[in-house]
N, C-alpha and C positions, 0 to 999 in steps of 0.2 A: 362567433368565429373560432374554429378549432386551430390548434397551435400549427399544424401542418400548413393549413391554408393560408395562415398569416405569414409564415415563412415564405411559402412561394409567391405571395404577393410582394414581399419585401424584396425578393430575388428579382422579380420582373421590373422592379425600379432600378435595379443596378447598384444597390446599397448592401454591402455585406461587412461582416466582421473580418478583420485583418488577422491571419495566422502569424506566427513568429518563429523564427529559428531558435530552438532551445540551445543551452549551454552543451548539453551532451550530444546533440545532433552536431554542433560545431566541432567539438572535440573528436567524434567519431569520423568526421570528415578529414581532419588534419591527419589522424593517425592512417586512414585509409590512403592518404596520399604520401605517407612517410614523412610528414612534416613535425616539426616540433609543434606540441599542442600550446597554443597560445594562452595566456592569462585571460581571465574573464572579460569580455568585451573588446578584445583585441584581436585582429585577424590581419596578420603581416602579409598574407597573399592578396589582399584586397584593401590597398591604401584609400582607393577611392571612395570604399564604402565608409570609412572612419570620417573622411572629410565631408561626406554628405550628412552621416548621422550626427555630426556636431552642430548641424543648422537646428535652431529652435523649433523649426515648424514641424509638426507632426506628419504632415504630408512627405517632408524630405525624409524623416526617419523611415517611413514605410517604404519609400522608394529604395533606401540603403538596405533595408532588409531584403528587399525583392532583388537586388544586386547580389547580397549575400547567398540568397537561396539560388541564384543562378550558377554562382561558383560551386556553391555545395551540391548542385545536381550534376556536376561532373562526373561522368560515370567511370569507375574503375574498370580495367580490361578484366578477361577472363581469368586471368593468373595474376598472383600477388595482390590481390585485392585487400588483405588485411595488414601486411607489412610491405610497403613497397620501398625498395632502396633508393638512394639519391645517389647523383654522379660522384659528389665529394663534398667535403665540408666547405670548401671555397666555391663549388658549383653545387647549391642545393636543388637542381632540378630533379624530379622524380625520374626514375627508370622506368619504362613500360617494357616488359618483355612479351613478345608475341611469337606462338609457334603456328605458322600459317599452313594450311592446307591448300597445295597448288589448284587453281581452277581458272581454265582459260575463259574470256568474255563469252557469253552464249550467242547464239544467233537465232532470232533476231537480238540485237544488242540490248534492247530496252525490253526485254521479256519479263523483268521483274521491277515495274516502277514503284517508286517510294512514295508517291502521292496517289490518291485515289484517280484513276483513269477518266477521261472526259465521259465515256460511254456508261460508266457506272454513277455519274453524278446526276442528281435530280433537281427539279426546280423547288425554290423554297429556301427559307432562311434557317440557317443551322442553329442560332442560338437558343430557341425554344427547346431544342432537344438537348443542348448542353446543360441549360438550366435544370430541365428535368433529371439528367444525370447527376447533377450536383445536388438537388434536393434528395434523390433517392440515396445517394452517399451519406448524406447528412442524416437522414431520418434512421437509416440502418445503423449507422455509427452510434447514434445517440441511444436509440432504443434497443438494439441488439449487438452491442460492440463485439461479441464473440463471433459474430457471423463474418465479420471482416477485420481480421487480426493485423490492423495496419502496421504496427511497428514490427512485427514478425514478418510481414510480408516484403516489407522494406528491405531488410536484412537478407531475404532471399534472394535478391537482385544482386547482391554483393559477394555471393559464393559461386565457385566454379560451377558449370553445368553439371559436371560428373556428380557433385554432392548437392544437387539442387532437390530440396523435398518435394518430389512430384505429386504425391498424394495429398499432401496439404494444400498445395497449389491448385490442384485441380478442385478440391472443395471449395477454395475462396472464389475460384472462377464460377462455379455452379451457382453459389450464392450471390453472385454479382452480375448474373446474366442479363437481368432487366437494364442494368446500369450500362453494360458493355454494349446491349442493341441500341441504347441511345447514343452513345458515342459513336459506334459505327454508322449509324444513320445520319447523324449531324456532320460527320466528316465527309459525307457524300452529298450534302447539299451545295448548291452552286454559289451561295454567298453566306455571310455571316453578318448581322447587323445587331450588335449588343442594346442598341437604342439607349445608350446612356446619356443622361440630361447634361451635356457639357455645354454646347454653344450657348453663349449668352447668359450663362449661369453665374451669378456673383458668388455663389457658394461651390464652385466648382472644385476647390481644395478638398471639400468633404465628399465628393462622389468617388466611391471605390469601384474598381472594375471586379471581375470574377475573383472570388477569394482565392489566395495565394495558396493556403494548405490544400483546400478542396482540388484545385487543378492539379496540384503535384501529386495527390493522392490517385487522381483519376490517370494521370499519366503513368505513374508506377503499376496501376492496375493493367494498363495495355502492355506496359513492358513486361509484366509478369505473364500475360497472355502470350506474348511472342516468344518467350523463354519456354513456356510448356510446349508450344508448337516445335520449337527447334528440338527439343529432347525427344519428341514424337518422331521427328524427321518430316514434318510437315512444313516444308519451306512456304508453300503458298499461304497457308494460315498464319504462319509468322510474318509473311510480307503484308498480309491484310491488317494485322495488328499495328505493324510499323507505319503503313499508310495512315491508319487513323490516328495514329500518335502524332505524326508529323503534320497532318492537317489540322488537328485539333490546336496544336501549337501555333500555326500560322493563323489559324481562325482567332485565337485569344489576342493575337497582336494587332489585329484589324481596326479595334478601337482606337480612336485618335487620342491615345491616353498613355503616356510613357510607362506606367506600371503594367499595363496590359502587354507591351512589347518585351518588357523584362521577364515577365511570368512566362509568356510564350517561349522566350529563349531557354527559360530554365526547363520547361517541358521537354523541348526538343532535345536537350542534353541527355534527359532520362531515356528517351526513345532511342538515341544514338547507341546506348549501351547493348540492345539487341542487335543492332547492325554489328556491332564489333564482336559480339559473340559468334555470328555466322562464320566469320572468316577463319575459325580455329575448327570448325566442325567437318568431318569427312563428308563430302557429297555437297556441299553447300554452295550455291552458285556465285559466281564472281558479279559483284555489284558495281564495277567501275563505272560503267556507262550509266546506271541508275542512278549513282551519286552525282555524276557530272550533270545529269539532266535536272536535278534539283534548282530551285531559284537561287540566285545570288544578287544581293544578299538573301539568305535564307529568312530572316525577318527583316522585312522592310520597316525601317523605323522613320522614314520620312514624314509620314502623316503625324504621328507622335510627336516628332520634333517641332512641326510647325505649330501643333495646338498648344505644346507645353510652353513655348517662348512668349506666348501672348496672353498666358493665363493671368499674369499681374494685371494686365488691361481689363480682363474680364472682372476680376475681383475688385478693382479700383478704378471704374471707368471714368469717374471725374477728372482724373489726372489727364487722360487721353483727350477727353472732351473739352478741356480747358484750352486747347489750341484754337478752337473755333467758336466755343459758347460766349454768350454775353449775359453777365449778371452784374448786379450792382456790388459795391466794394463790401458790403456786409454779407451778401449771398456767397461771394468768394470765400470770405474768411469762414463762414459756416460750412462750406463745402469741404475745405481744406480741414478743419478741425474734426469734422465727421469722417473723412477718410483716414487720418492718422490715429483717430481714436478707435476706428474699426480694425485697423492693423494691430494696435495694442490688444485690442479684445479679442481678436482671434488668437494670439498667442497665449492670453490668460485662459481661454476655454480649453485650449489644447493642453494646458498644464493644470487642470483642475481648478481654475479660476484663481491662481495665486501667482502673480508675476509681479513682484516688487519693483523689478527694474523698470517696468513700464507703468506702474501704478501712477505716477505724476502726471500722466497724459490726460488725467481727469482734470487737471488745473489749468485754466486759462492762462494765468501767469506763464506757465512753462510752455505752452503752446507759442505765446508771443514771444518769448525769449528764444524759442527755436527758430522761428521766422527771423528775427532780428539777426542772429548769428549767421544764418544761410543765404539771406537775401542778396547781400552785395554778390557773393560768387555766383549765384544762380543767375542774377541780371547779366553779368559779364558772359556768361555761357550762351544765353540767349542772343546777344548781340553777335558773338563769335559765329553763331549757326544761321545768321543772316536776318534776324529780327531787326527792324529800324530802331535805333537808339531813342527816338522820340517816342515810338510807340511803346517801348519796353518801360519807358519812364512814366507813362501815363498807367500802366497797368498796376493794379493792386498787388502789393507784395505777395498775397496768397496765390494769386493766379500765376505770378512769376515762378514761385516754388513749384507749383503743380505741373506747368509746362516743363520746367527743367527736370522734374523727376521722370516724366514720361520720355521725353527725349533723351536722357542720360540712360534710361533702362533699355530704350529701343538701340542705342549705340552699342551697349554693352552686350546684350543678347545676339545682336546680329554679328558683331565681330567675333563672337564665339562660335555661333552656328555656321558661319561661312566655311569654317573649316571642315565642317562635317561633309562639305560637297566635294573635297578633294582626297585623294588616297591617303591613308593614314600615315605611310612613311613620309608624305611630303609636308603633312600638319603636325606630327609629332615633334616637338623641340624647338618649332618656329619661334622666334622672339616675339612675334606680334600675338601669340597666344597667351602671353603673361597679361593678364587683365587685373592685376592687383590695384592699379592706380584707379582704373576705371570702377572698379567695385568700390573703392574707398569714395568716389565721387558721388555714389548711390547712397551712402550712409550719412544720415542727418544725426549723427552721435547715436546715443543709445536709444533714441526715442523712435526712428525710422529708417529702415535700410531695405530696400527693394532686392538688394543682392542676395538676401536670405531666401527669396522666393524663387531665384534662378537655379534650376535643376542642375545637376552635374552631367552635362550632355555629353562630355569625353568619356565618363565612366560608363554611360548607355552605350556609347558607340564601341567601346572596347568589349562589353559584355556580348554584342552581336558578333563583333570580329571573332572573339573566341570560338563561338560556334561554327561560324564560316571556316576558320582555320581547322577546326576538328574535323569537318567534312573533307575538307583538302587532304588532311591526313589520312583519312580512311580511303580517299581515292587513290593516293600514293600507295599504300599498302595493298589495295587491290589490284594495281598495277603490277606489283611484286608477285601477287599470286598468279597473275596471267603469265607473266615473264617465266617463271618457275614451271608452269604447266606446259609452257611450250619450248623449254630448254632443259628437258631431262632433270628437272627437279634443282637447277641451279638458281642463285641469285645473280643478278648484274653486278658487274664490277663497278659500273658507274650508272647514273641514270641516263646518260646519253644512249647506253646499250637497249634501252626499251624505246625501240624505233616505230612501233605501230600504235602507240597511245601517247596522247599529249601528257606531258607531266604537269601536274598542278604547281601554282606557286603560293607562296606564304601569303595570305591577304594582308598581314602586317607589314610584310616588307616588300612585296611585290618581286621577289626573288624565289628561285628554287630553294626547297629545304636541303640542307647540308646532308650529304649521304657518302657513306664509304663502306667498303667490304672488308670485315676482319676476319679471315679465314672463312667459316661457313655462315659468320654472322653479319647481317646488313646493320649497321648504325644510322640511325636517321636523328640528326641534332635539330631540335625545334628550339631556337633562342627565344627568350623573353622578348617582347614588344620594347620599343624605346620607351625609357622612362617608367618602367614596370618592375615588378618584382620578380627575382629570378625564378621563383617557383611558378610564374606564368609560362615557363618554358617546360620542356621534357626531352628525354632522350628515350628513342625506341631502340630496341634490340630484337632483331627479328631473324628467326630461324625458320627453316623448312621441316615440316613435320616428316619423319621417316617411316 
């Protein structure tokens, strides 16, 4: 079997190598945002990434990288991409300066849809086309890297359109023609099923979704295609590339897998850069209603959340089954020892086979001591949860511990996940969201802690809300373009002056964005979310092109 056929078979099983965010890429992002460049391994604008990455599980480290990639994908605007100023030392939010071209909303208002229209969609599954695009990209990059200058092309997205290297970009797009054909075709399929082996898989933690680096490279390729079309004045071609990029991002997120949702969010950020470019170009259409028509949330993480918080049960099914199963005392002891050893072995494999902290798990005496230390507390909790005291007394100690682990895990995860179903501003800072004590209850010393397998659900939600807020910000700026076009090039004194368009609210707060007119400059203050870093906010300074 040749190498490429082998690679395609590997991709069809849904197992891929994971890309990583390099130190230079992190520094480049911080400089582009006007931030202080942090020391290696520290990203002050994403504290949730540090917390997730601190987990020993390789799976959680991968997710932390995905969140970092989502933040790093935040597009700079067409101006001040290299050195963005900040509000002040006390308020380190970046300032985004936008020089708008007035444009009234078109008629019909949804003339420029940002997702493929229904009549353009065809029957079938998009995933095989995306897999082919990924394979073509990887084959070309490995065998003929000069044909797809990825690093250089990434930088092209960060320069103003007036300085955009059109000929080099056109040459890259010609070489990527077959890749783009697959992407445009996949985006117009009616469904996307990645066929990942997740449900019922004890090794679900080792199944990877579509490769982070490849998907981001494909999103950048589509953004590059949109930029070339914008420079050519071909708005329809630019819209088509944006449609494909947004549909690709949503399709990526449809796997019941948190990594897929985060990767889709990152790719949507990349595509949004082309939408932001349009508003500063003469003759570009107003996209207020097109942006308003996008799904909210743009990336629906519900399916991924539901799958993620039961993964521990998939990996360690004996704990959940202990509630109803029937075994001898010796069998219960064997099951308990096997699951705890498997937990320790999982960490040793992830660390290259050397984990001295969990090595004692091979010792039966250590396992027996573990049971003796935690059995009394576990027995009390089972009785508090409604188990009959006499039934608990008859249970082998190993079964008591296994039921307690499963029940405590469910209590903890469900008390975290329930807050994902209310608006963020109601959940943020609520005292019930402090689960430190419940996490401690899941920790059986250094030997076993299912809390390490609980993803950072709040970090995932914030990543999705950042994207939804970015879309809301773009809607607001399109509303300003409309007002200027219908009021002799003037900006409104207050947002209440925009009477013919609904004003979007901040998904983090549920309130309108702060707005004021300072001479001929409109200032939009986007405050950081509750309990988030100041650089999660920004300030827009908006002027009208003369």
